[in-house]
C-alpha positions in Angstrom: 0.0 0.0 0.0 1.4 3.4 -0.9 2.0 6.3 1.5 -0.9 8.1 -0.1 -3.3 5.4 0.8 -1.9 5.3 4.4 -2.4 9.1 4.6 -5.9 9.0 3.3 -6.9 6.2 5.6 -5.5 8.1 8.6 -7.4 11.2 7.6 -10.7 9.3 7.3 -10.2 7.7 10.8 -9.5 11.2 12.2 -12.7 12.6 10.7 -14.7 9.7 12.1 -13.3 10.2 15.6 -13.9 13.9 15.4 -17.5 13.4 14.4 -18.0 11.0 17.3 -16.5 13.4 19.8 -18.8 16.3 18.5 -21.9 14.0 18.7 -21.3 12.7 22.2 -20.2 16.1 23.5 -23.6 17.5 22.5 -22.3 19.5 19.6 -24.3 21.8 17.4 -26.6 21.4 14.5 -28.4 18.5 13.0 -26.9 15.9 15.3 -29.4 16.7 18.0 -33.0 15.7 17.6 -35.5 17.7 19.7 -37.6 16.0 22.3 -41.2 17.1 23.0 -43.3 20.0 21.6 -41.6 23.0 20.3 -43.9 25.5 22.1 -44.8 25.6 25.8 -48.4 26.9 25.7 -51.7 25.1 26.2 -54.2 25.9 23.4 -57.1 26.6 25.8 -55.1 29.3 27.7 -54.6 31.6 24.6 -57.1 34.5 24.4 -55.3 36.7 21.8 -53.4 36.1 18.6 -51.5 38.8 16.6 -50.6 37.9 13.0 -48.2 40.0 11.1 -46.3 40.1 7.8 -43.8 42.8 6.7 -46.6 45.4 6.3 -49.8 44.4 8.0 -51.0 43.1 11.4 -54.3 41.9 12.7 -55.6 40.8 16.1 -57.9 37.9 17.0 -59.3 38.1 20.5 -61.3 35.7 22.6 -64.1 37.1 24.7 -66.7 35.1 26.7 -65.4 32.0 25.0 -65.8 33.3 21.4 -63.2 34.5 19.0 -63.8 38.0 17.7 -62.3 40.6 15.4 -61.6 43.8 17.4 -60.7 45.7 14.2 -64.1 44.8 12.7 -66.6 46.0 15.3 -66.0 42.8 17.4 -67.6 40.7 14.7 -67.3 36.9 15.2 -64.3 35.2 13.7 -63.9 31.7 12.3 -63.4 29.9 15.7 -62.8 26.5 14.1 -60.0 27.8 12.0 -58.4 29.5 14.9 -58.7 26.5 17.2 -57.1 24.3 14.5 -54.2 26.7 14.3 -53.6 26.7 18.1 -53.9 22.9 18.2 -51.4 22.5 15.3 -48.9 24.7 17.1 -49.4 23.3 20.6 -49.0 19.7 19.4 -46.1 20.4 17.0 -43.3 18.1 18.2 -40.5 18.2 15.5 -37.5 15.9 15.5 -34.6 16.9 13.3 -34.1 20.6 12.5 -33.5 21.7 8.9 -30.9 24.1 10.0 -29.5 25.6 13.2 -27.2 28.4 12.2 -27.9 32.1 12.5 -26.9 32.5 8.9 -29.8 30.3 7.8 -32.5 32.5 9.3 -32.7 35.0 6.4 -32.4 32.2 3.8 -35.4 30.5 5.2 -37.2 33.8 5.9 -37.6 33.2 9.7 -35.4 36.0 10.9 -36.7 38.6 13.4 -36.6 41.2 10.7 -37.3 39.0 7.7 -40.3 36.6 7.8 -43.5 35.7 6.0 -45.6 35.5 9.1 -45.1 36.3 12.7 -47.5 34.5 15.2 -47.7 36.0 18.7 -49.8 34.2 21.3 -51.1 35.9 24.4 -52.7 35.0 27.7 -54.2 37.9 29.6 -52.2 40.4 27.7 -48.9 38.5 28.5 -46.9 37.2 25.5 -46.8 33.4 25.9 -45.1 32.3 22.7 -43.9 33.6 19.4 -43.3 31.8 16.1 -41.9 32.9 12.7 -43.1 31.3 9.6 -41.0 31.3 6.4 -40.4 29.7 3.1 -42.3 26.6 1.9 -40.3 23.4 1.1 -43.4 21.7 -0.3 -47.2 21.5 -0.4 -48.8 22.8 2.8 -45.5 23.0 4.5 -43.5 25.9 5.9 -40.3 26.5 7.7 -40.9 27.6 11.3 -38.7 28.9 14.1 -39.5 29.6 17.7 -38.5 33.1 18.8 -35.2 32.9 20.7 -34.1 29.6 19.1 -32.0 29.3 16.0 -33.3 25.8 15.1 -35.5 25.8 12.0 -38.1 23.0 11.5 -40.8 22.1 8.9 -44.4 22.3 9.9 -47.6 21.3 8.1 -48.8 24.9 7.7 -48.7 27.5 5.0 -48.5 31.3 5.3 -51.5 31.8 3.0 -53.5 30.0 5.6 -52.8 32.9 8.0 -54.1 36.0 6.2 -53.4 39.4 7.7 -56.8 40.9 6.7 -59.5 40.8 9.3 -62.2 40.1 6.6 -60.5 36.8 5.8 -61.1 35.6 9.3 -64.7 36.8 9.4 -67.3 34.1 10.3 -69.2 33.8 7.0 -72.1 32.1 8.7 -73.0 34.8 11.2 -76.3 35.8 9.5 -77.7 32.2 9.2 -81.1 31.7 10.7 -81.6 28.9 13.2 -84.4 26.3 12.9 -87.1 28.5 11.2 -90.7 28.6 12.4 -92.1 31.4 10.2 -91.1 33.5 7.2 -92.9 36.6 6.1 -92.2 38.2 2.7 -93.7 41.1 0.8 -96.8 39.1 -0.4 -96.7 36.0 1.7 -96.5 34.6 5.2 -95.7 30.9 5.8 -95.3 29.0 9.1 -94.3 25.6 10.1 -96.9 23.3 11.8 -95.1 20.3 13.1 -93.2 18.9 10.1 -95.2 20.7 7.4 -95.3 24.2 6.1 -98.5 26.1 5.5 -99.7 29.6 4.5 -100.2 31.6 7.7 -103.9 32.0 8.6 -105.6 35.4 8.7 -107.1 38.0 6.5 -105.6 38.1 3.0 -104.1 34.6 3.3 -103.9 33.0 -0.2 -105.9 30.0 -1.1 -104.1 27.1 -2.6 -101.8 24.3 -1.7 -98.3 25.2 -0.6 -95.4 23.4 -2.3 -93.4 21.8 0.5 -90.2 21.3 -1.5 -90.1 24.9 -2.7 -90.8 26.2 0.8 -88.1 24.0 2.2 -85.6 25.4 -0.3 -86.4 28.9 0.9 -86.0 27.9 4.6 -82.8 26.1 3.8 -81.4 29.1 2.0 -81.9 31.2 5.1 -80.4 28.6 7.4 -77.3 28.2 5.2 -76.9 31.9 4.2 -73.2 32.7 3.5 -71.8 36.2 3.5 -68.9 37.1 1.3 -67.5 40.1 3.2 -68.3 43.6 4.4 -69.8 46.2 2.1 -67.7 49.3 1.5 -70.8 51.5 1.7 -74.5 51.1 2.4 -76.4 50.7 -0.8 -79.4 53.1 -1.4 -81.4 51.0 -3.8 -84.8 49.4 -3.1 -84.8 47.1 -0.1 -86.5 43.7 -0.1 -87.4 42.8 3.5 -88.0 39.4 5.0 -89.1 38.7 8.5 -87.9 35.4 10.0 -88.7 33.7 13.3 -86.5 30.9 14.5 -85.8 29.1 17.8 -83.6 32.1 18.9 -85.8 35.0 18.1 -87.2 37.2 15.3 -85.0 38.7 12.7 -85.5 41.3 9.9 -83.4 40.6 6.8 -82.9 43.4 4.3 -81.7 42.5 0.8 -80.5 45.0 -1.8 -79.4 44.6 -5.4 -77.2 47.3 -6.9 -76.3 46.3 -10.5 -74.2 43.2 -10.2 -73.6 43.6 -6.5 -75.8 42.1 -3.8 -76.1 43.0 -0.1 -77.8 41.8 3.1 -78.1 43.2 6.6 -80.0 42.1 9.7 -81.7 44.1 12.5 -79.3 42.8 15.2 -76.2 44.2 13.4 -75.4 47.6 11.9 -73.0 46.2 9.3 -74.0 45.6 5.7 -72.5 42.5 4.1 -72.0 41.4 0.5 -73.5 38.1 -0.7 -73.6 36.2 -4.0 -76.3 36.5 -6.7 -77.1 32.9 -6.1 -78.1 33.5 -2.4 -79.8 36.7 -3.3 -82.0 35.1 -5.9 -83.0 32.1 -3.8 -84.1 34.2 -0.9 -85.0 37.8 -1.9 -86.2 36.7 -5.3 -89.0 34.5 -4.0 -92.7 35.7 -4.3 -95.9 33.9 -3.2 -96.7 32.7 -6.8 -93.5 30.6 -6.7 -94.6 28.8 -3.5 -97.8 27.3 -4.8 -97.9 23.6 -5.7 -98.4 23.2 -9.5 -101.5 21.4 -10.4 -101.4 18.5 -12.9 -101.7 19.6 -16.5 -105.1 17.9 -17.1 -106.6 19.5 -14.0 -105.3 22.9 -15.0 -106.7 22.6 -18.5 -110.1 21.6 -17.2 -110.1 24.6 -14.8 -109.3 26.9 -17.7 -112.2 25.5 -19.8 -114.7 25.6 -17.0 -115.8 29.3 -17.3 -116.6 28.8 -21.0 -119.4 26.2 -20.3 -120.5 27.1 -16.8 -124.2 28.1 -16.7 -124.7 27.4 -20.4 -127.0 24.8 -21.9 -125.5 22.5 -24.5 -126.5 23.3 -28.1 -129.6 21.4 -29.5 
C-alpha cells in the first residue's frame, strides 16, 4: 500500500473520531433531535393572537369563549379555523431541524426582521409564545422557528392559511337563521306546523296548496346563508325585507341589489354584508306565486275550460 493510501486512511479515521466526539459532546446542528413539543403553551389558555407580515398586522381576540375581530366591530371570527391553528402549534413536536445556524434565518425567511408570518400568542395580555413562519419546502409546509431559538423546522402549515386581513377571518355564517318557524315576505307569510309548512292563517291569506319542496328550499337558503364580506358602503337601492322567526328570536333581513352587487343586513347588526347573486335570488327573489304547488296539466286545462261552459245549456 502506498504512502498516499496510508495518509488518506488516517485522515478518514481522524474525521470519524472527530464526528463521534462532537456528537457525544452535545455538539451543534443536526446531530441533536428535539424531544417534545416546540412550544410551551396550552391551546385553551390563549385568548389573543396577533398575526403580522412585513406590512400588516391583525388581532384575533377571545371574549366570553368566542373569537372576535376587534378591528371589525367585534364581529365573530372563524373559531374553528383559529382553534385548529392553536392545536397545530401546541402539538407540534419536531424531530430533526432543517438548520440551526444564525446565517440560515434569512435564507429560510424566519429571521426577526425578515419573515413571511409572525405569530404572537397571548394569555391575559402576556406574550406566551412567538413563532416565525418562512419559506415553503413543499405542499402545505413551511419552515418555522420559535423566537429565541435558531433551530428551524418544517411544519404542516402555509403562510397563506394565516391571512393578515380581518375580513379573511370573518365568520361567514354569522347571519344564518336557526331552525325556522315562520317566514314573512312582501306578499306571503308561511309558518311551520309540526313537520309541514302552510300559509299563515288570517285576513288576506292566499288559497291554494303550498309546495313543501319549494318552501323547504327557501328555509334552507336562510339557514345556510353565507356572507362574502363587508360592504364598502351602504347601498341606497330598493330594499326587499324578509321577517324570519326561528328558535332564537325574530329577525328582519334586508336584501338589496345594486347592479351586479348584492347585499344583506339584519336588524341585530349595523354592518352591511355582501352576498352572492345565487343566495340573493333564492331568498330575496321569492314571491308567493312561486310557492304554490303546481296542479297536474289535465286538471289545469279543465279549470281553464270551466268558465266557458259554466251556466250554459249545450246546443240542441
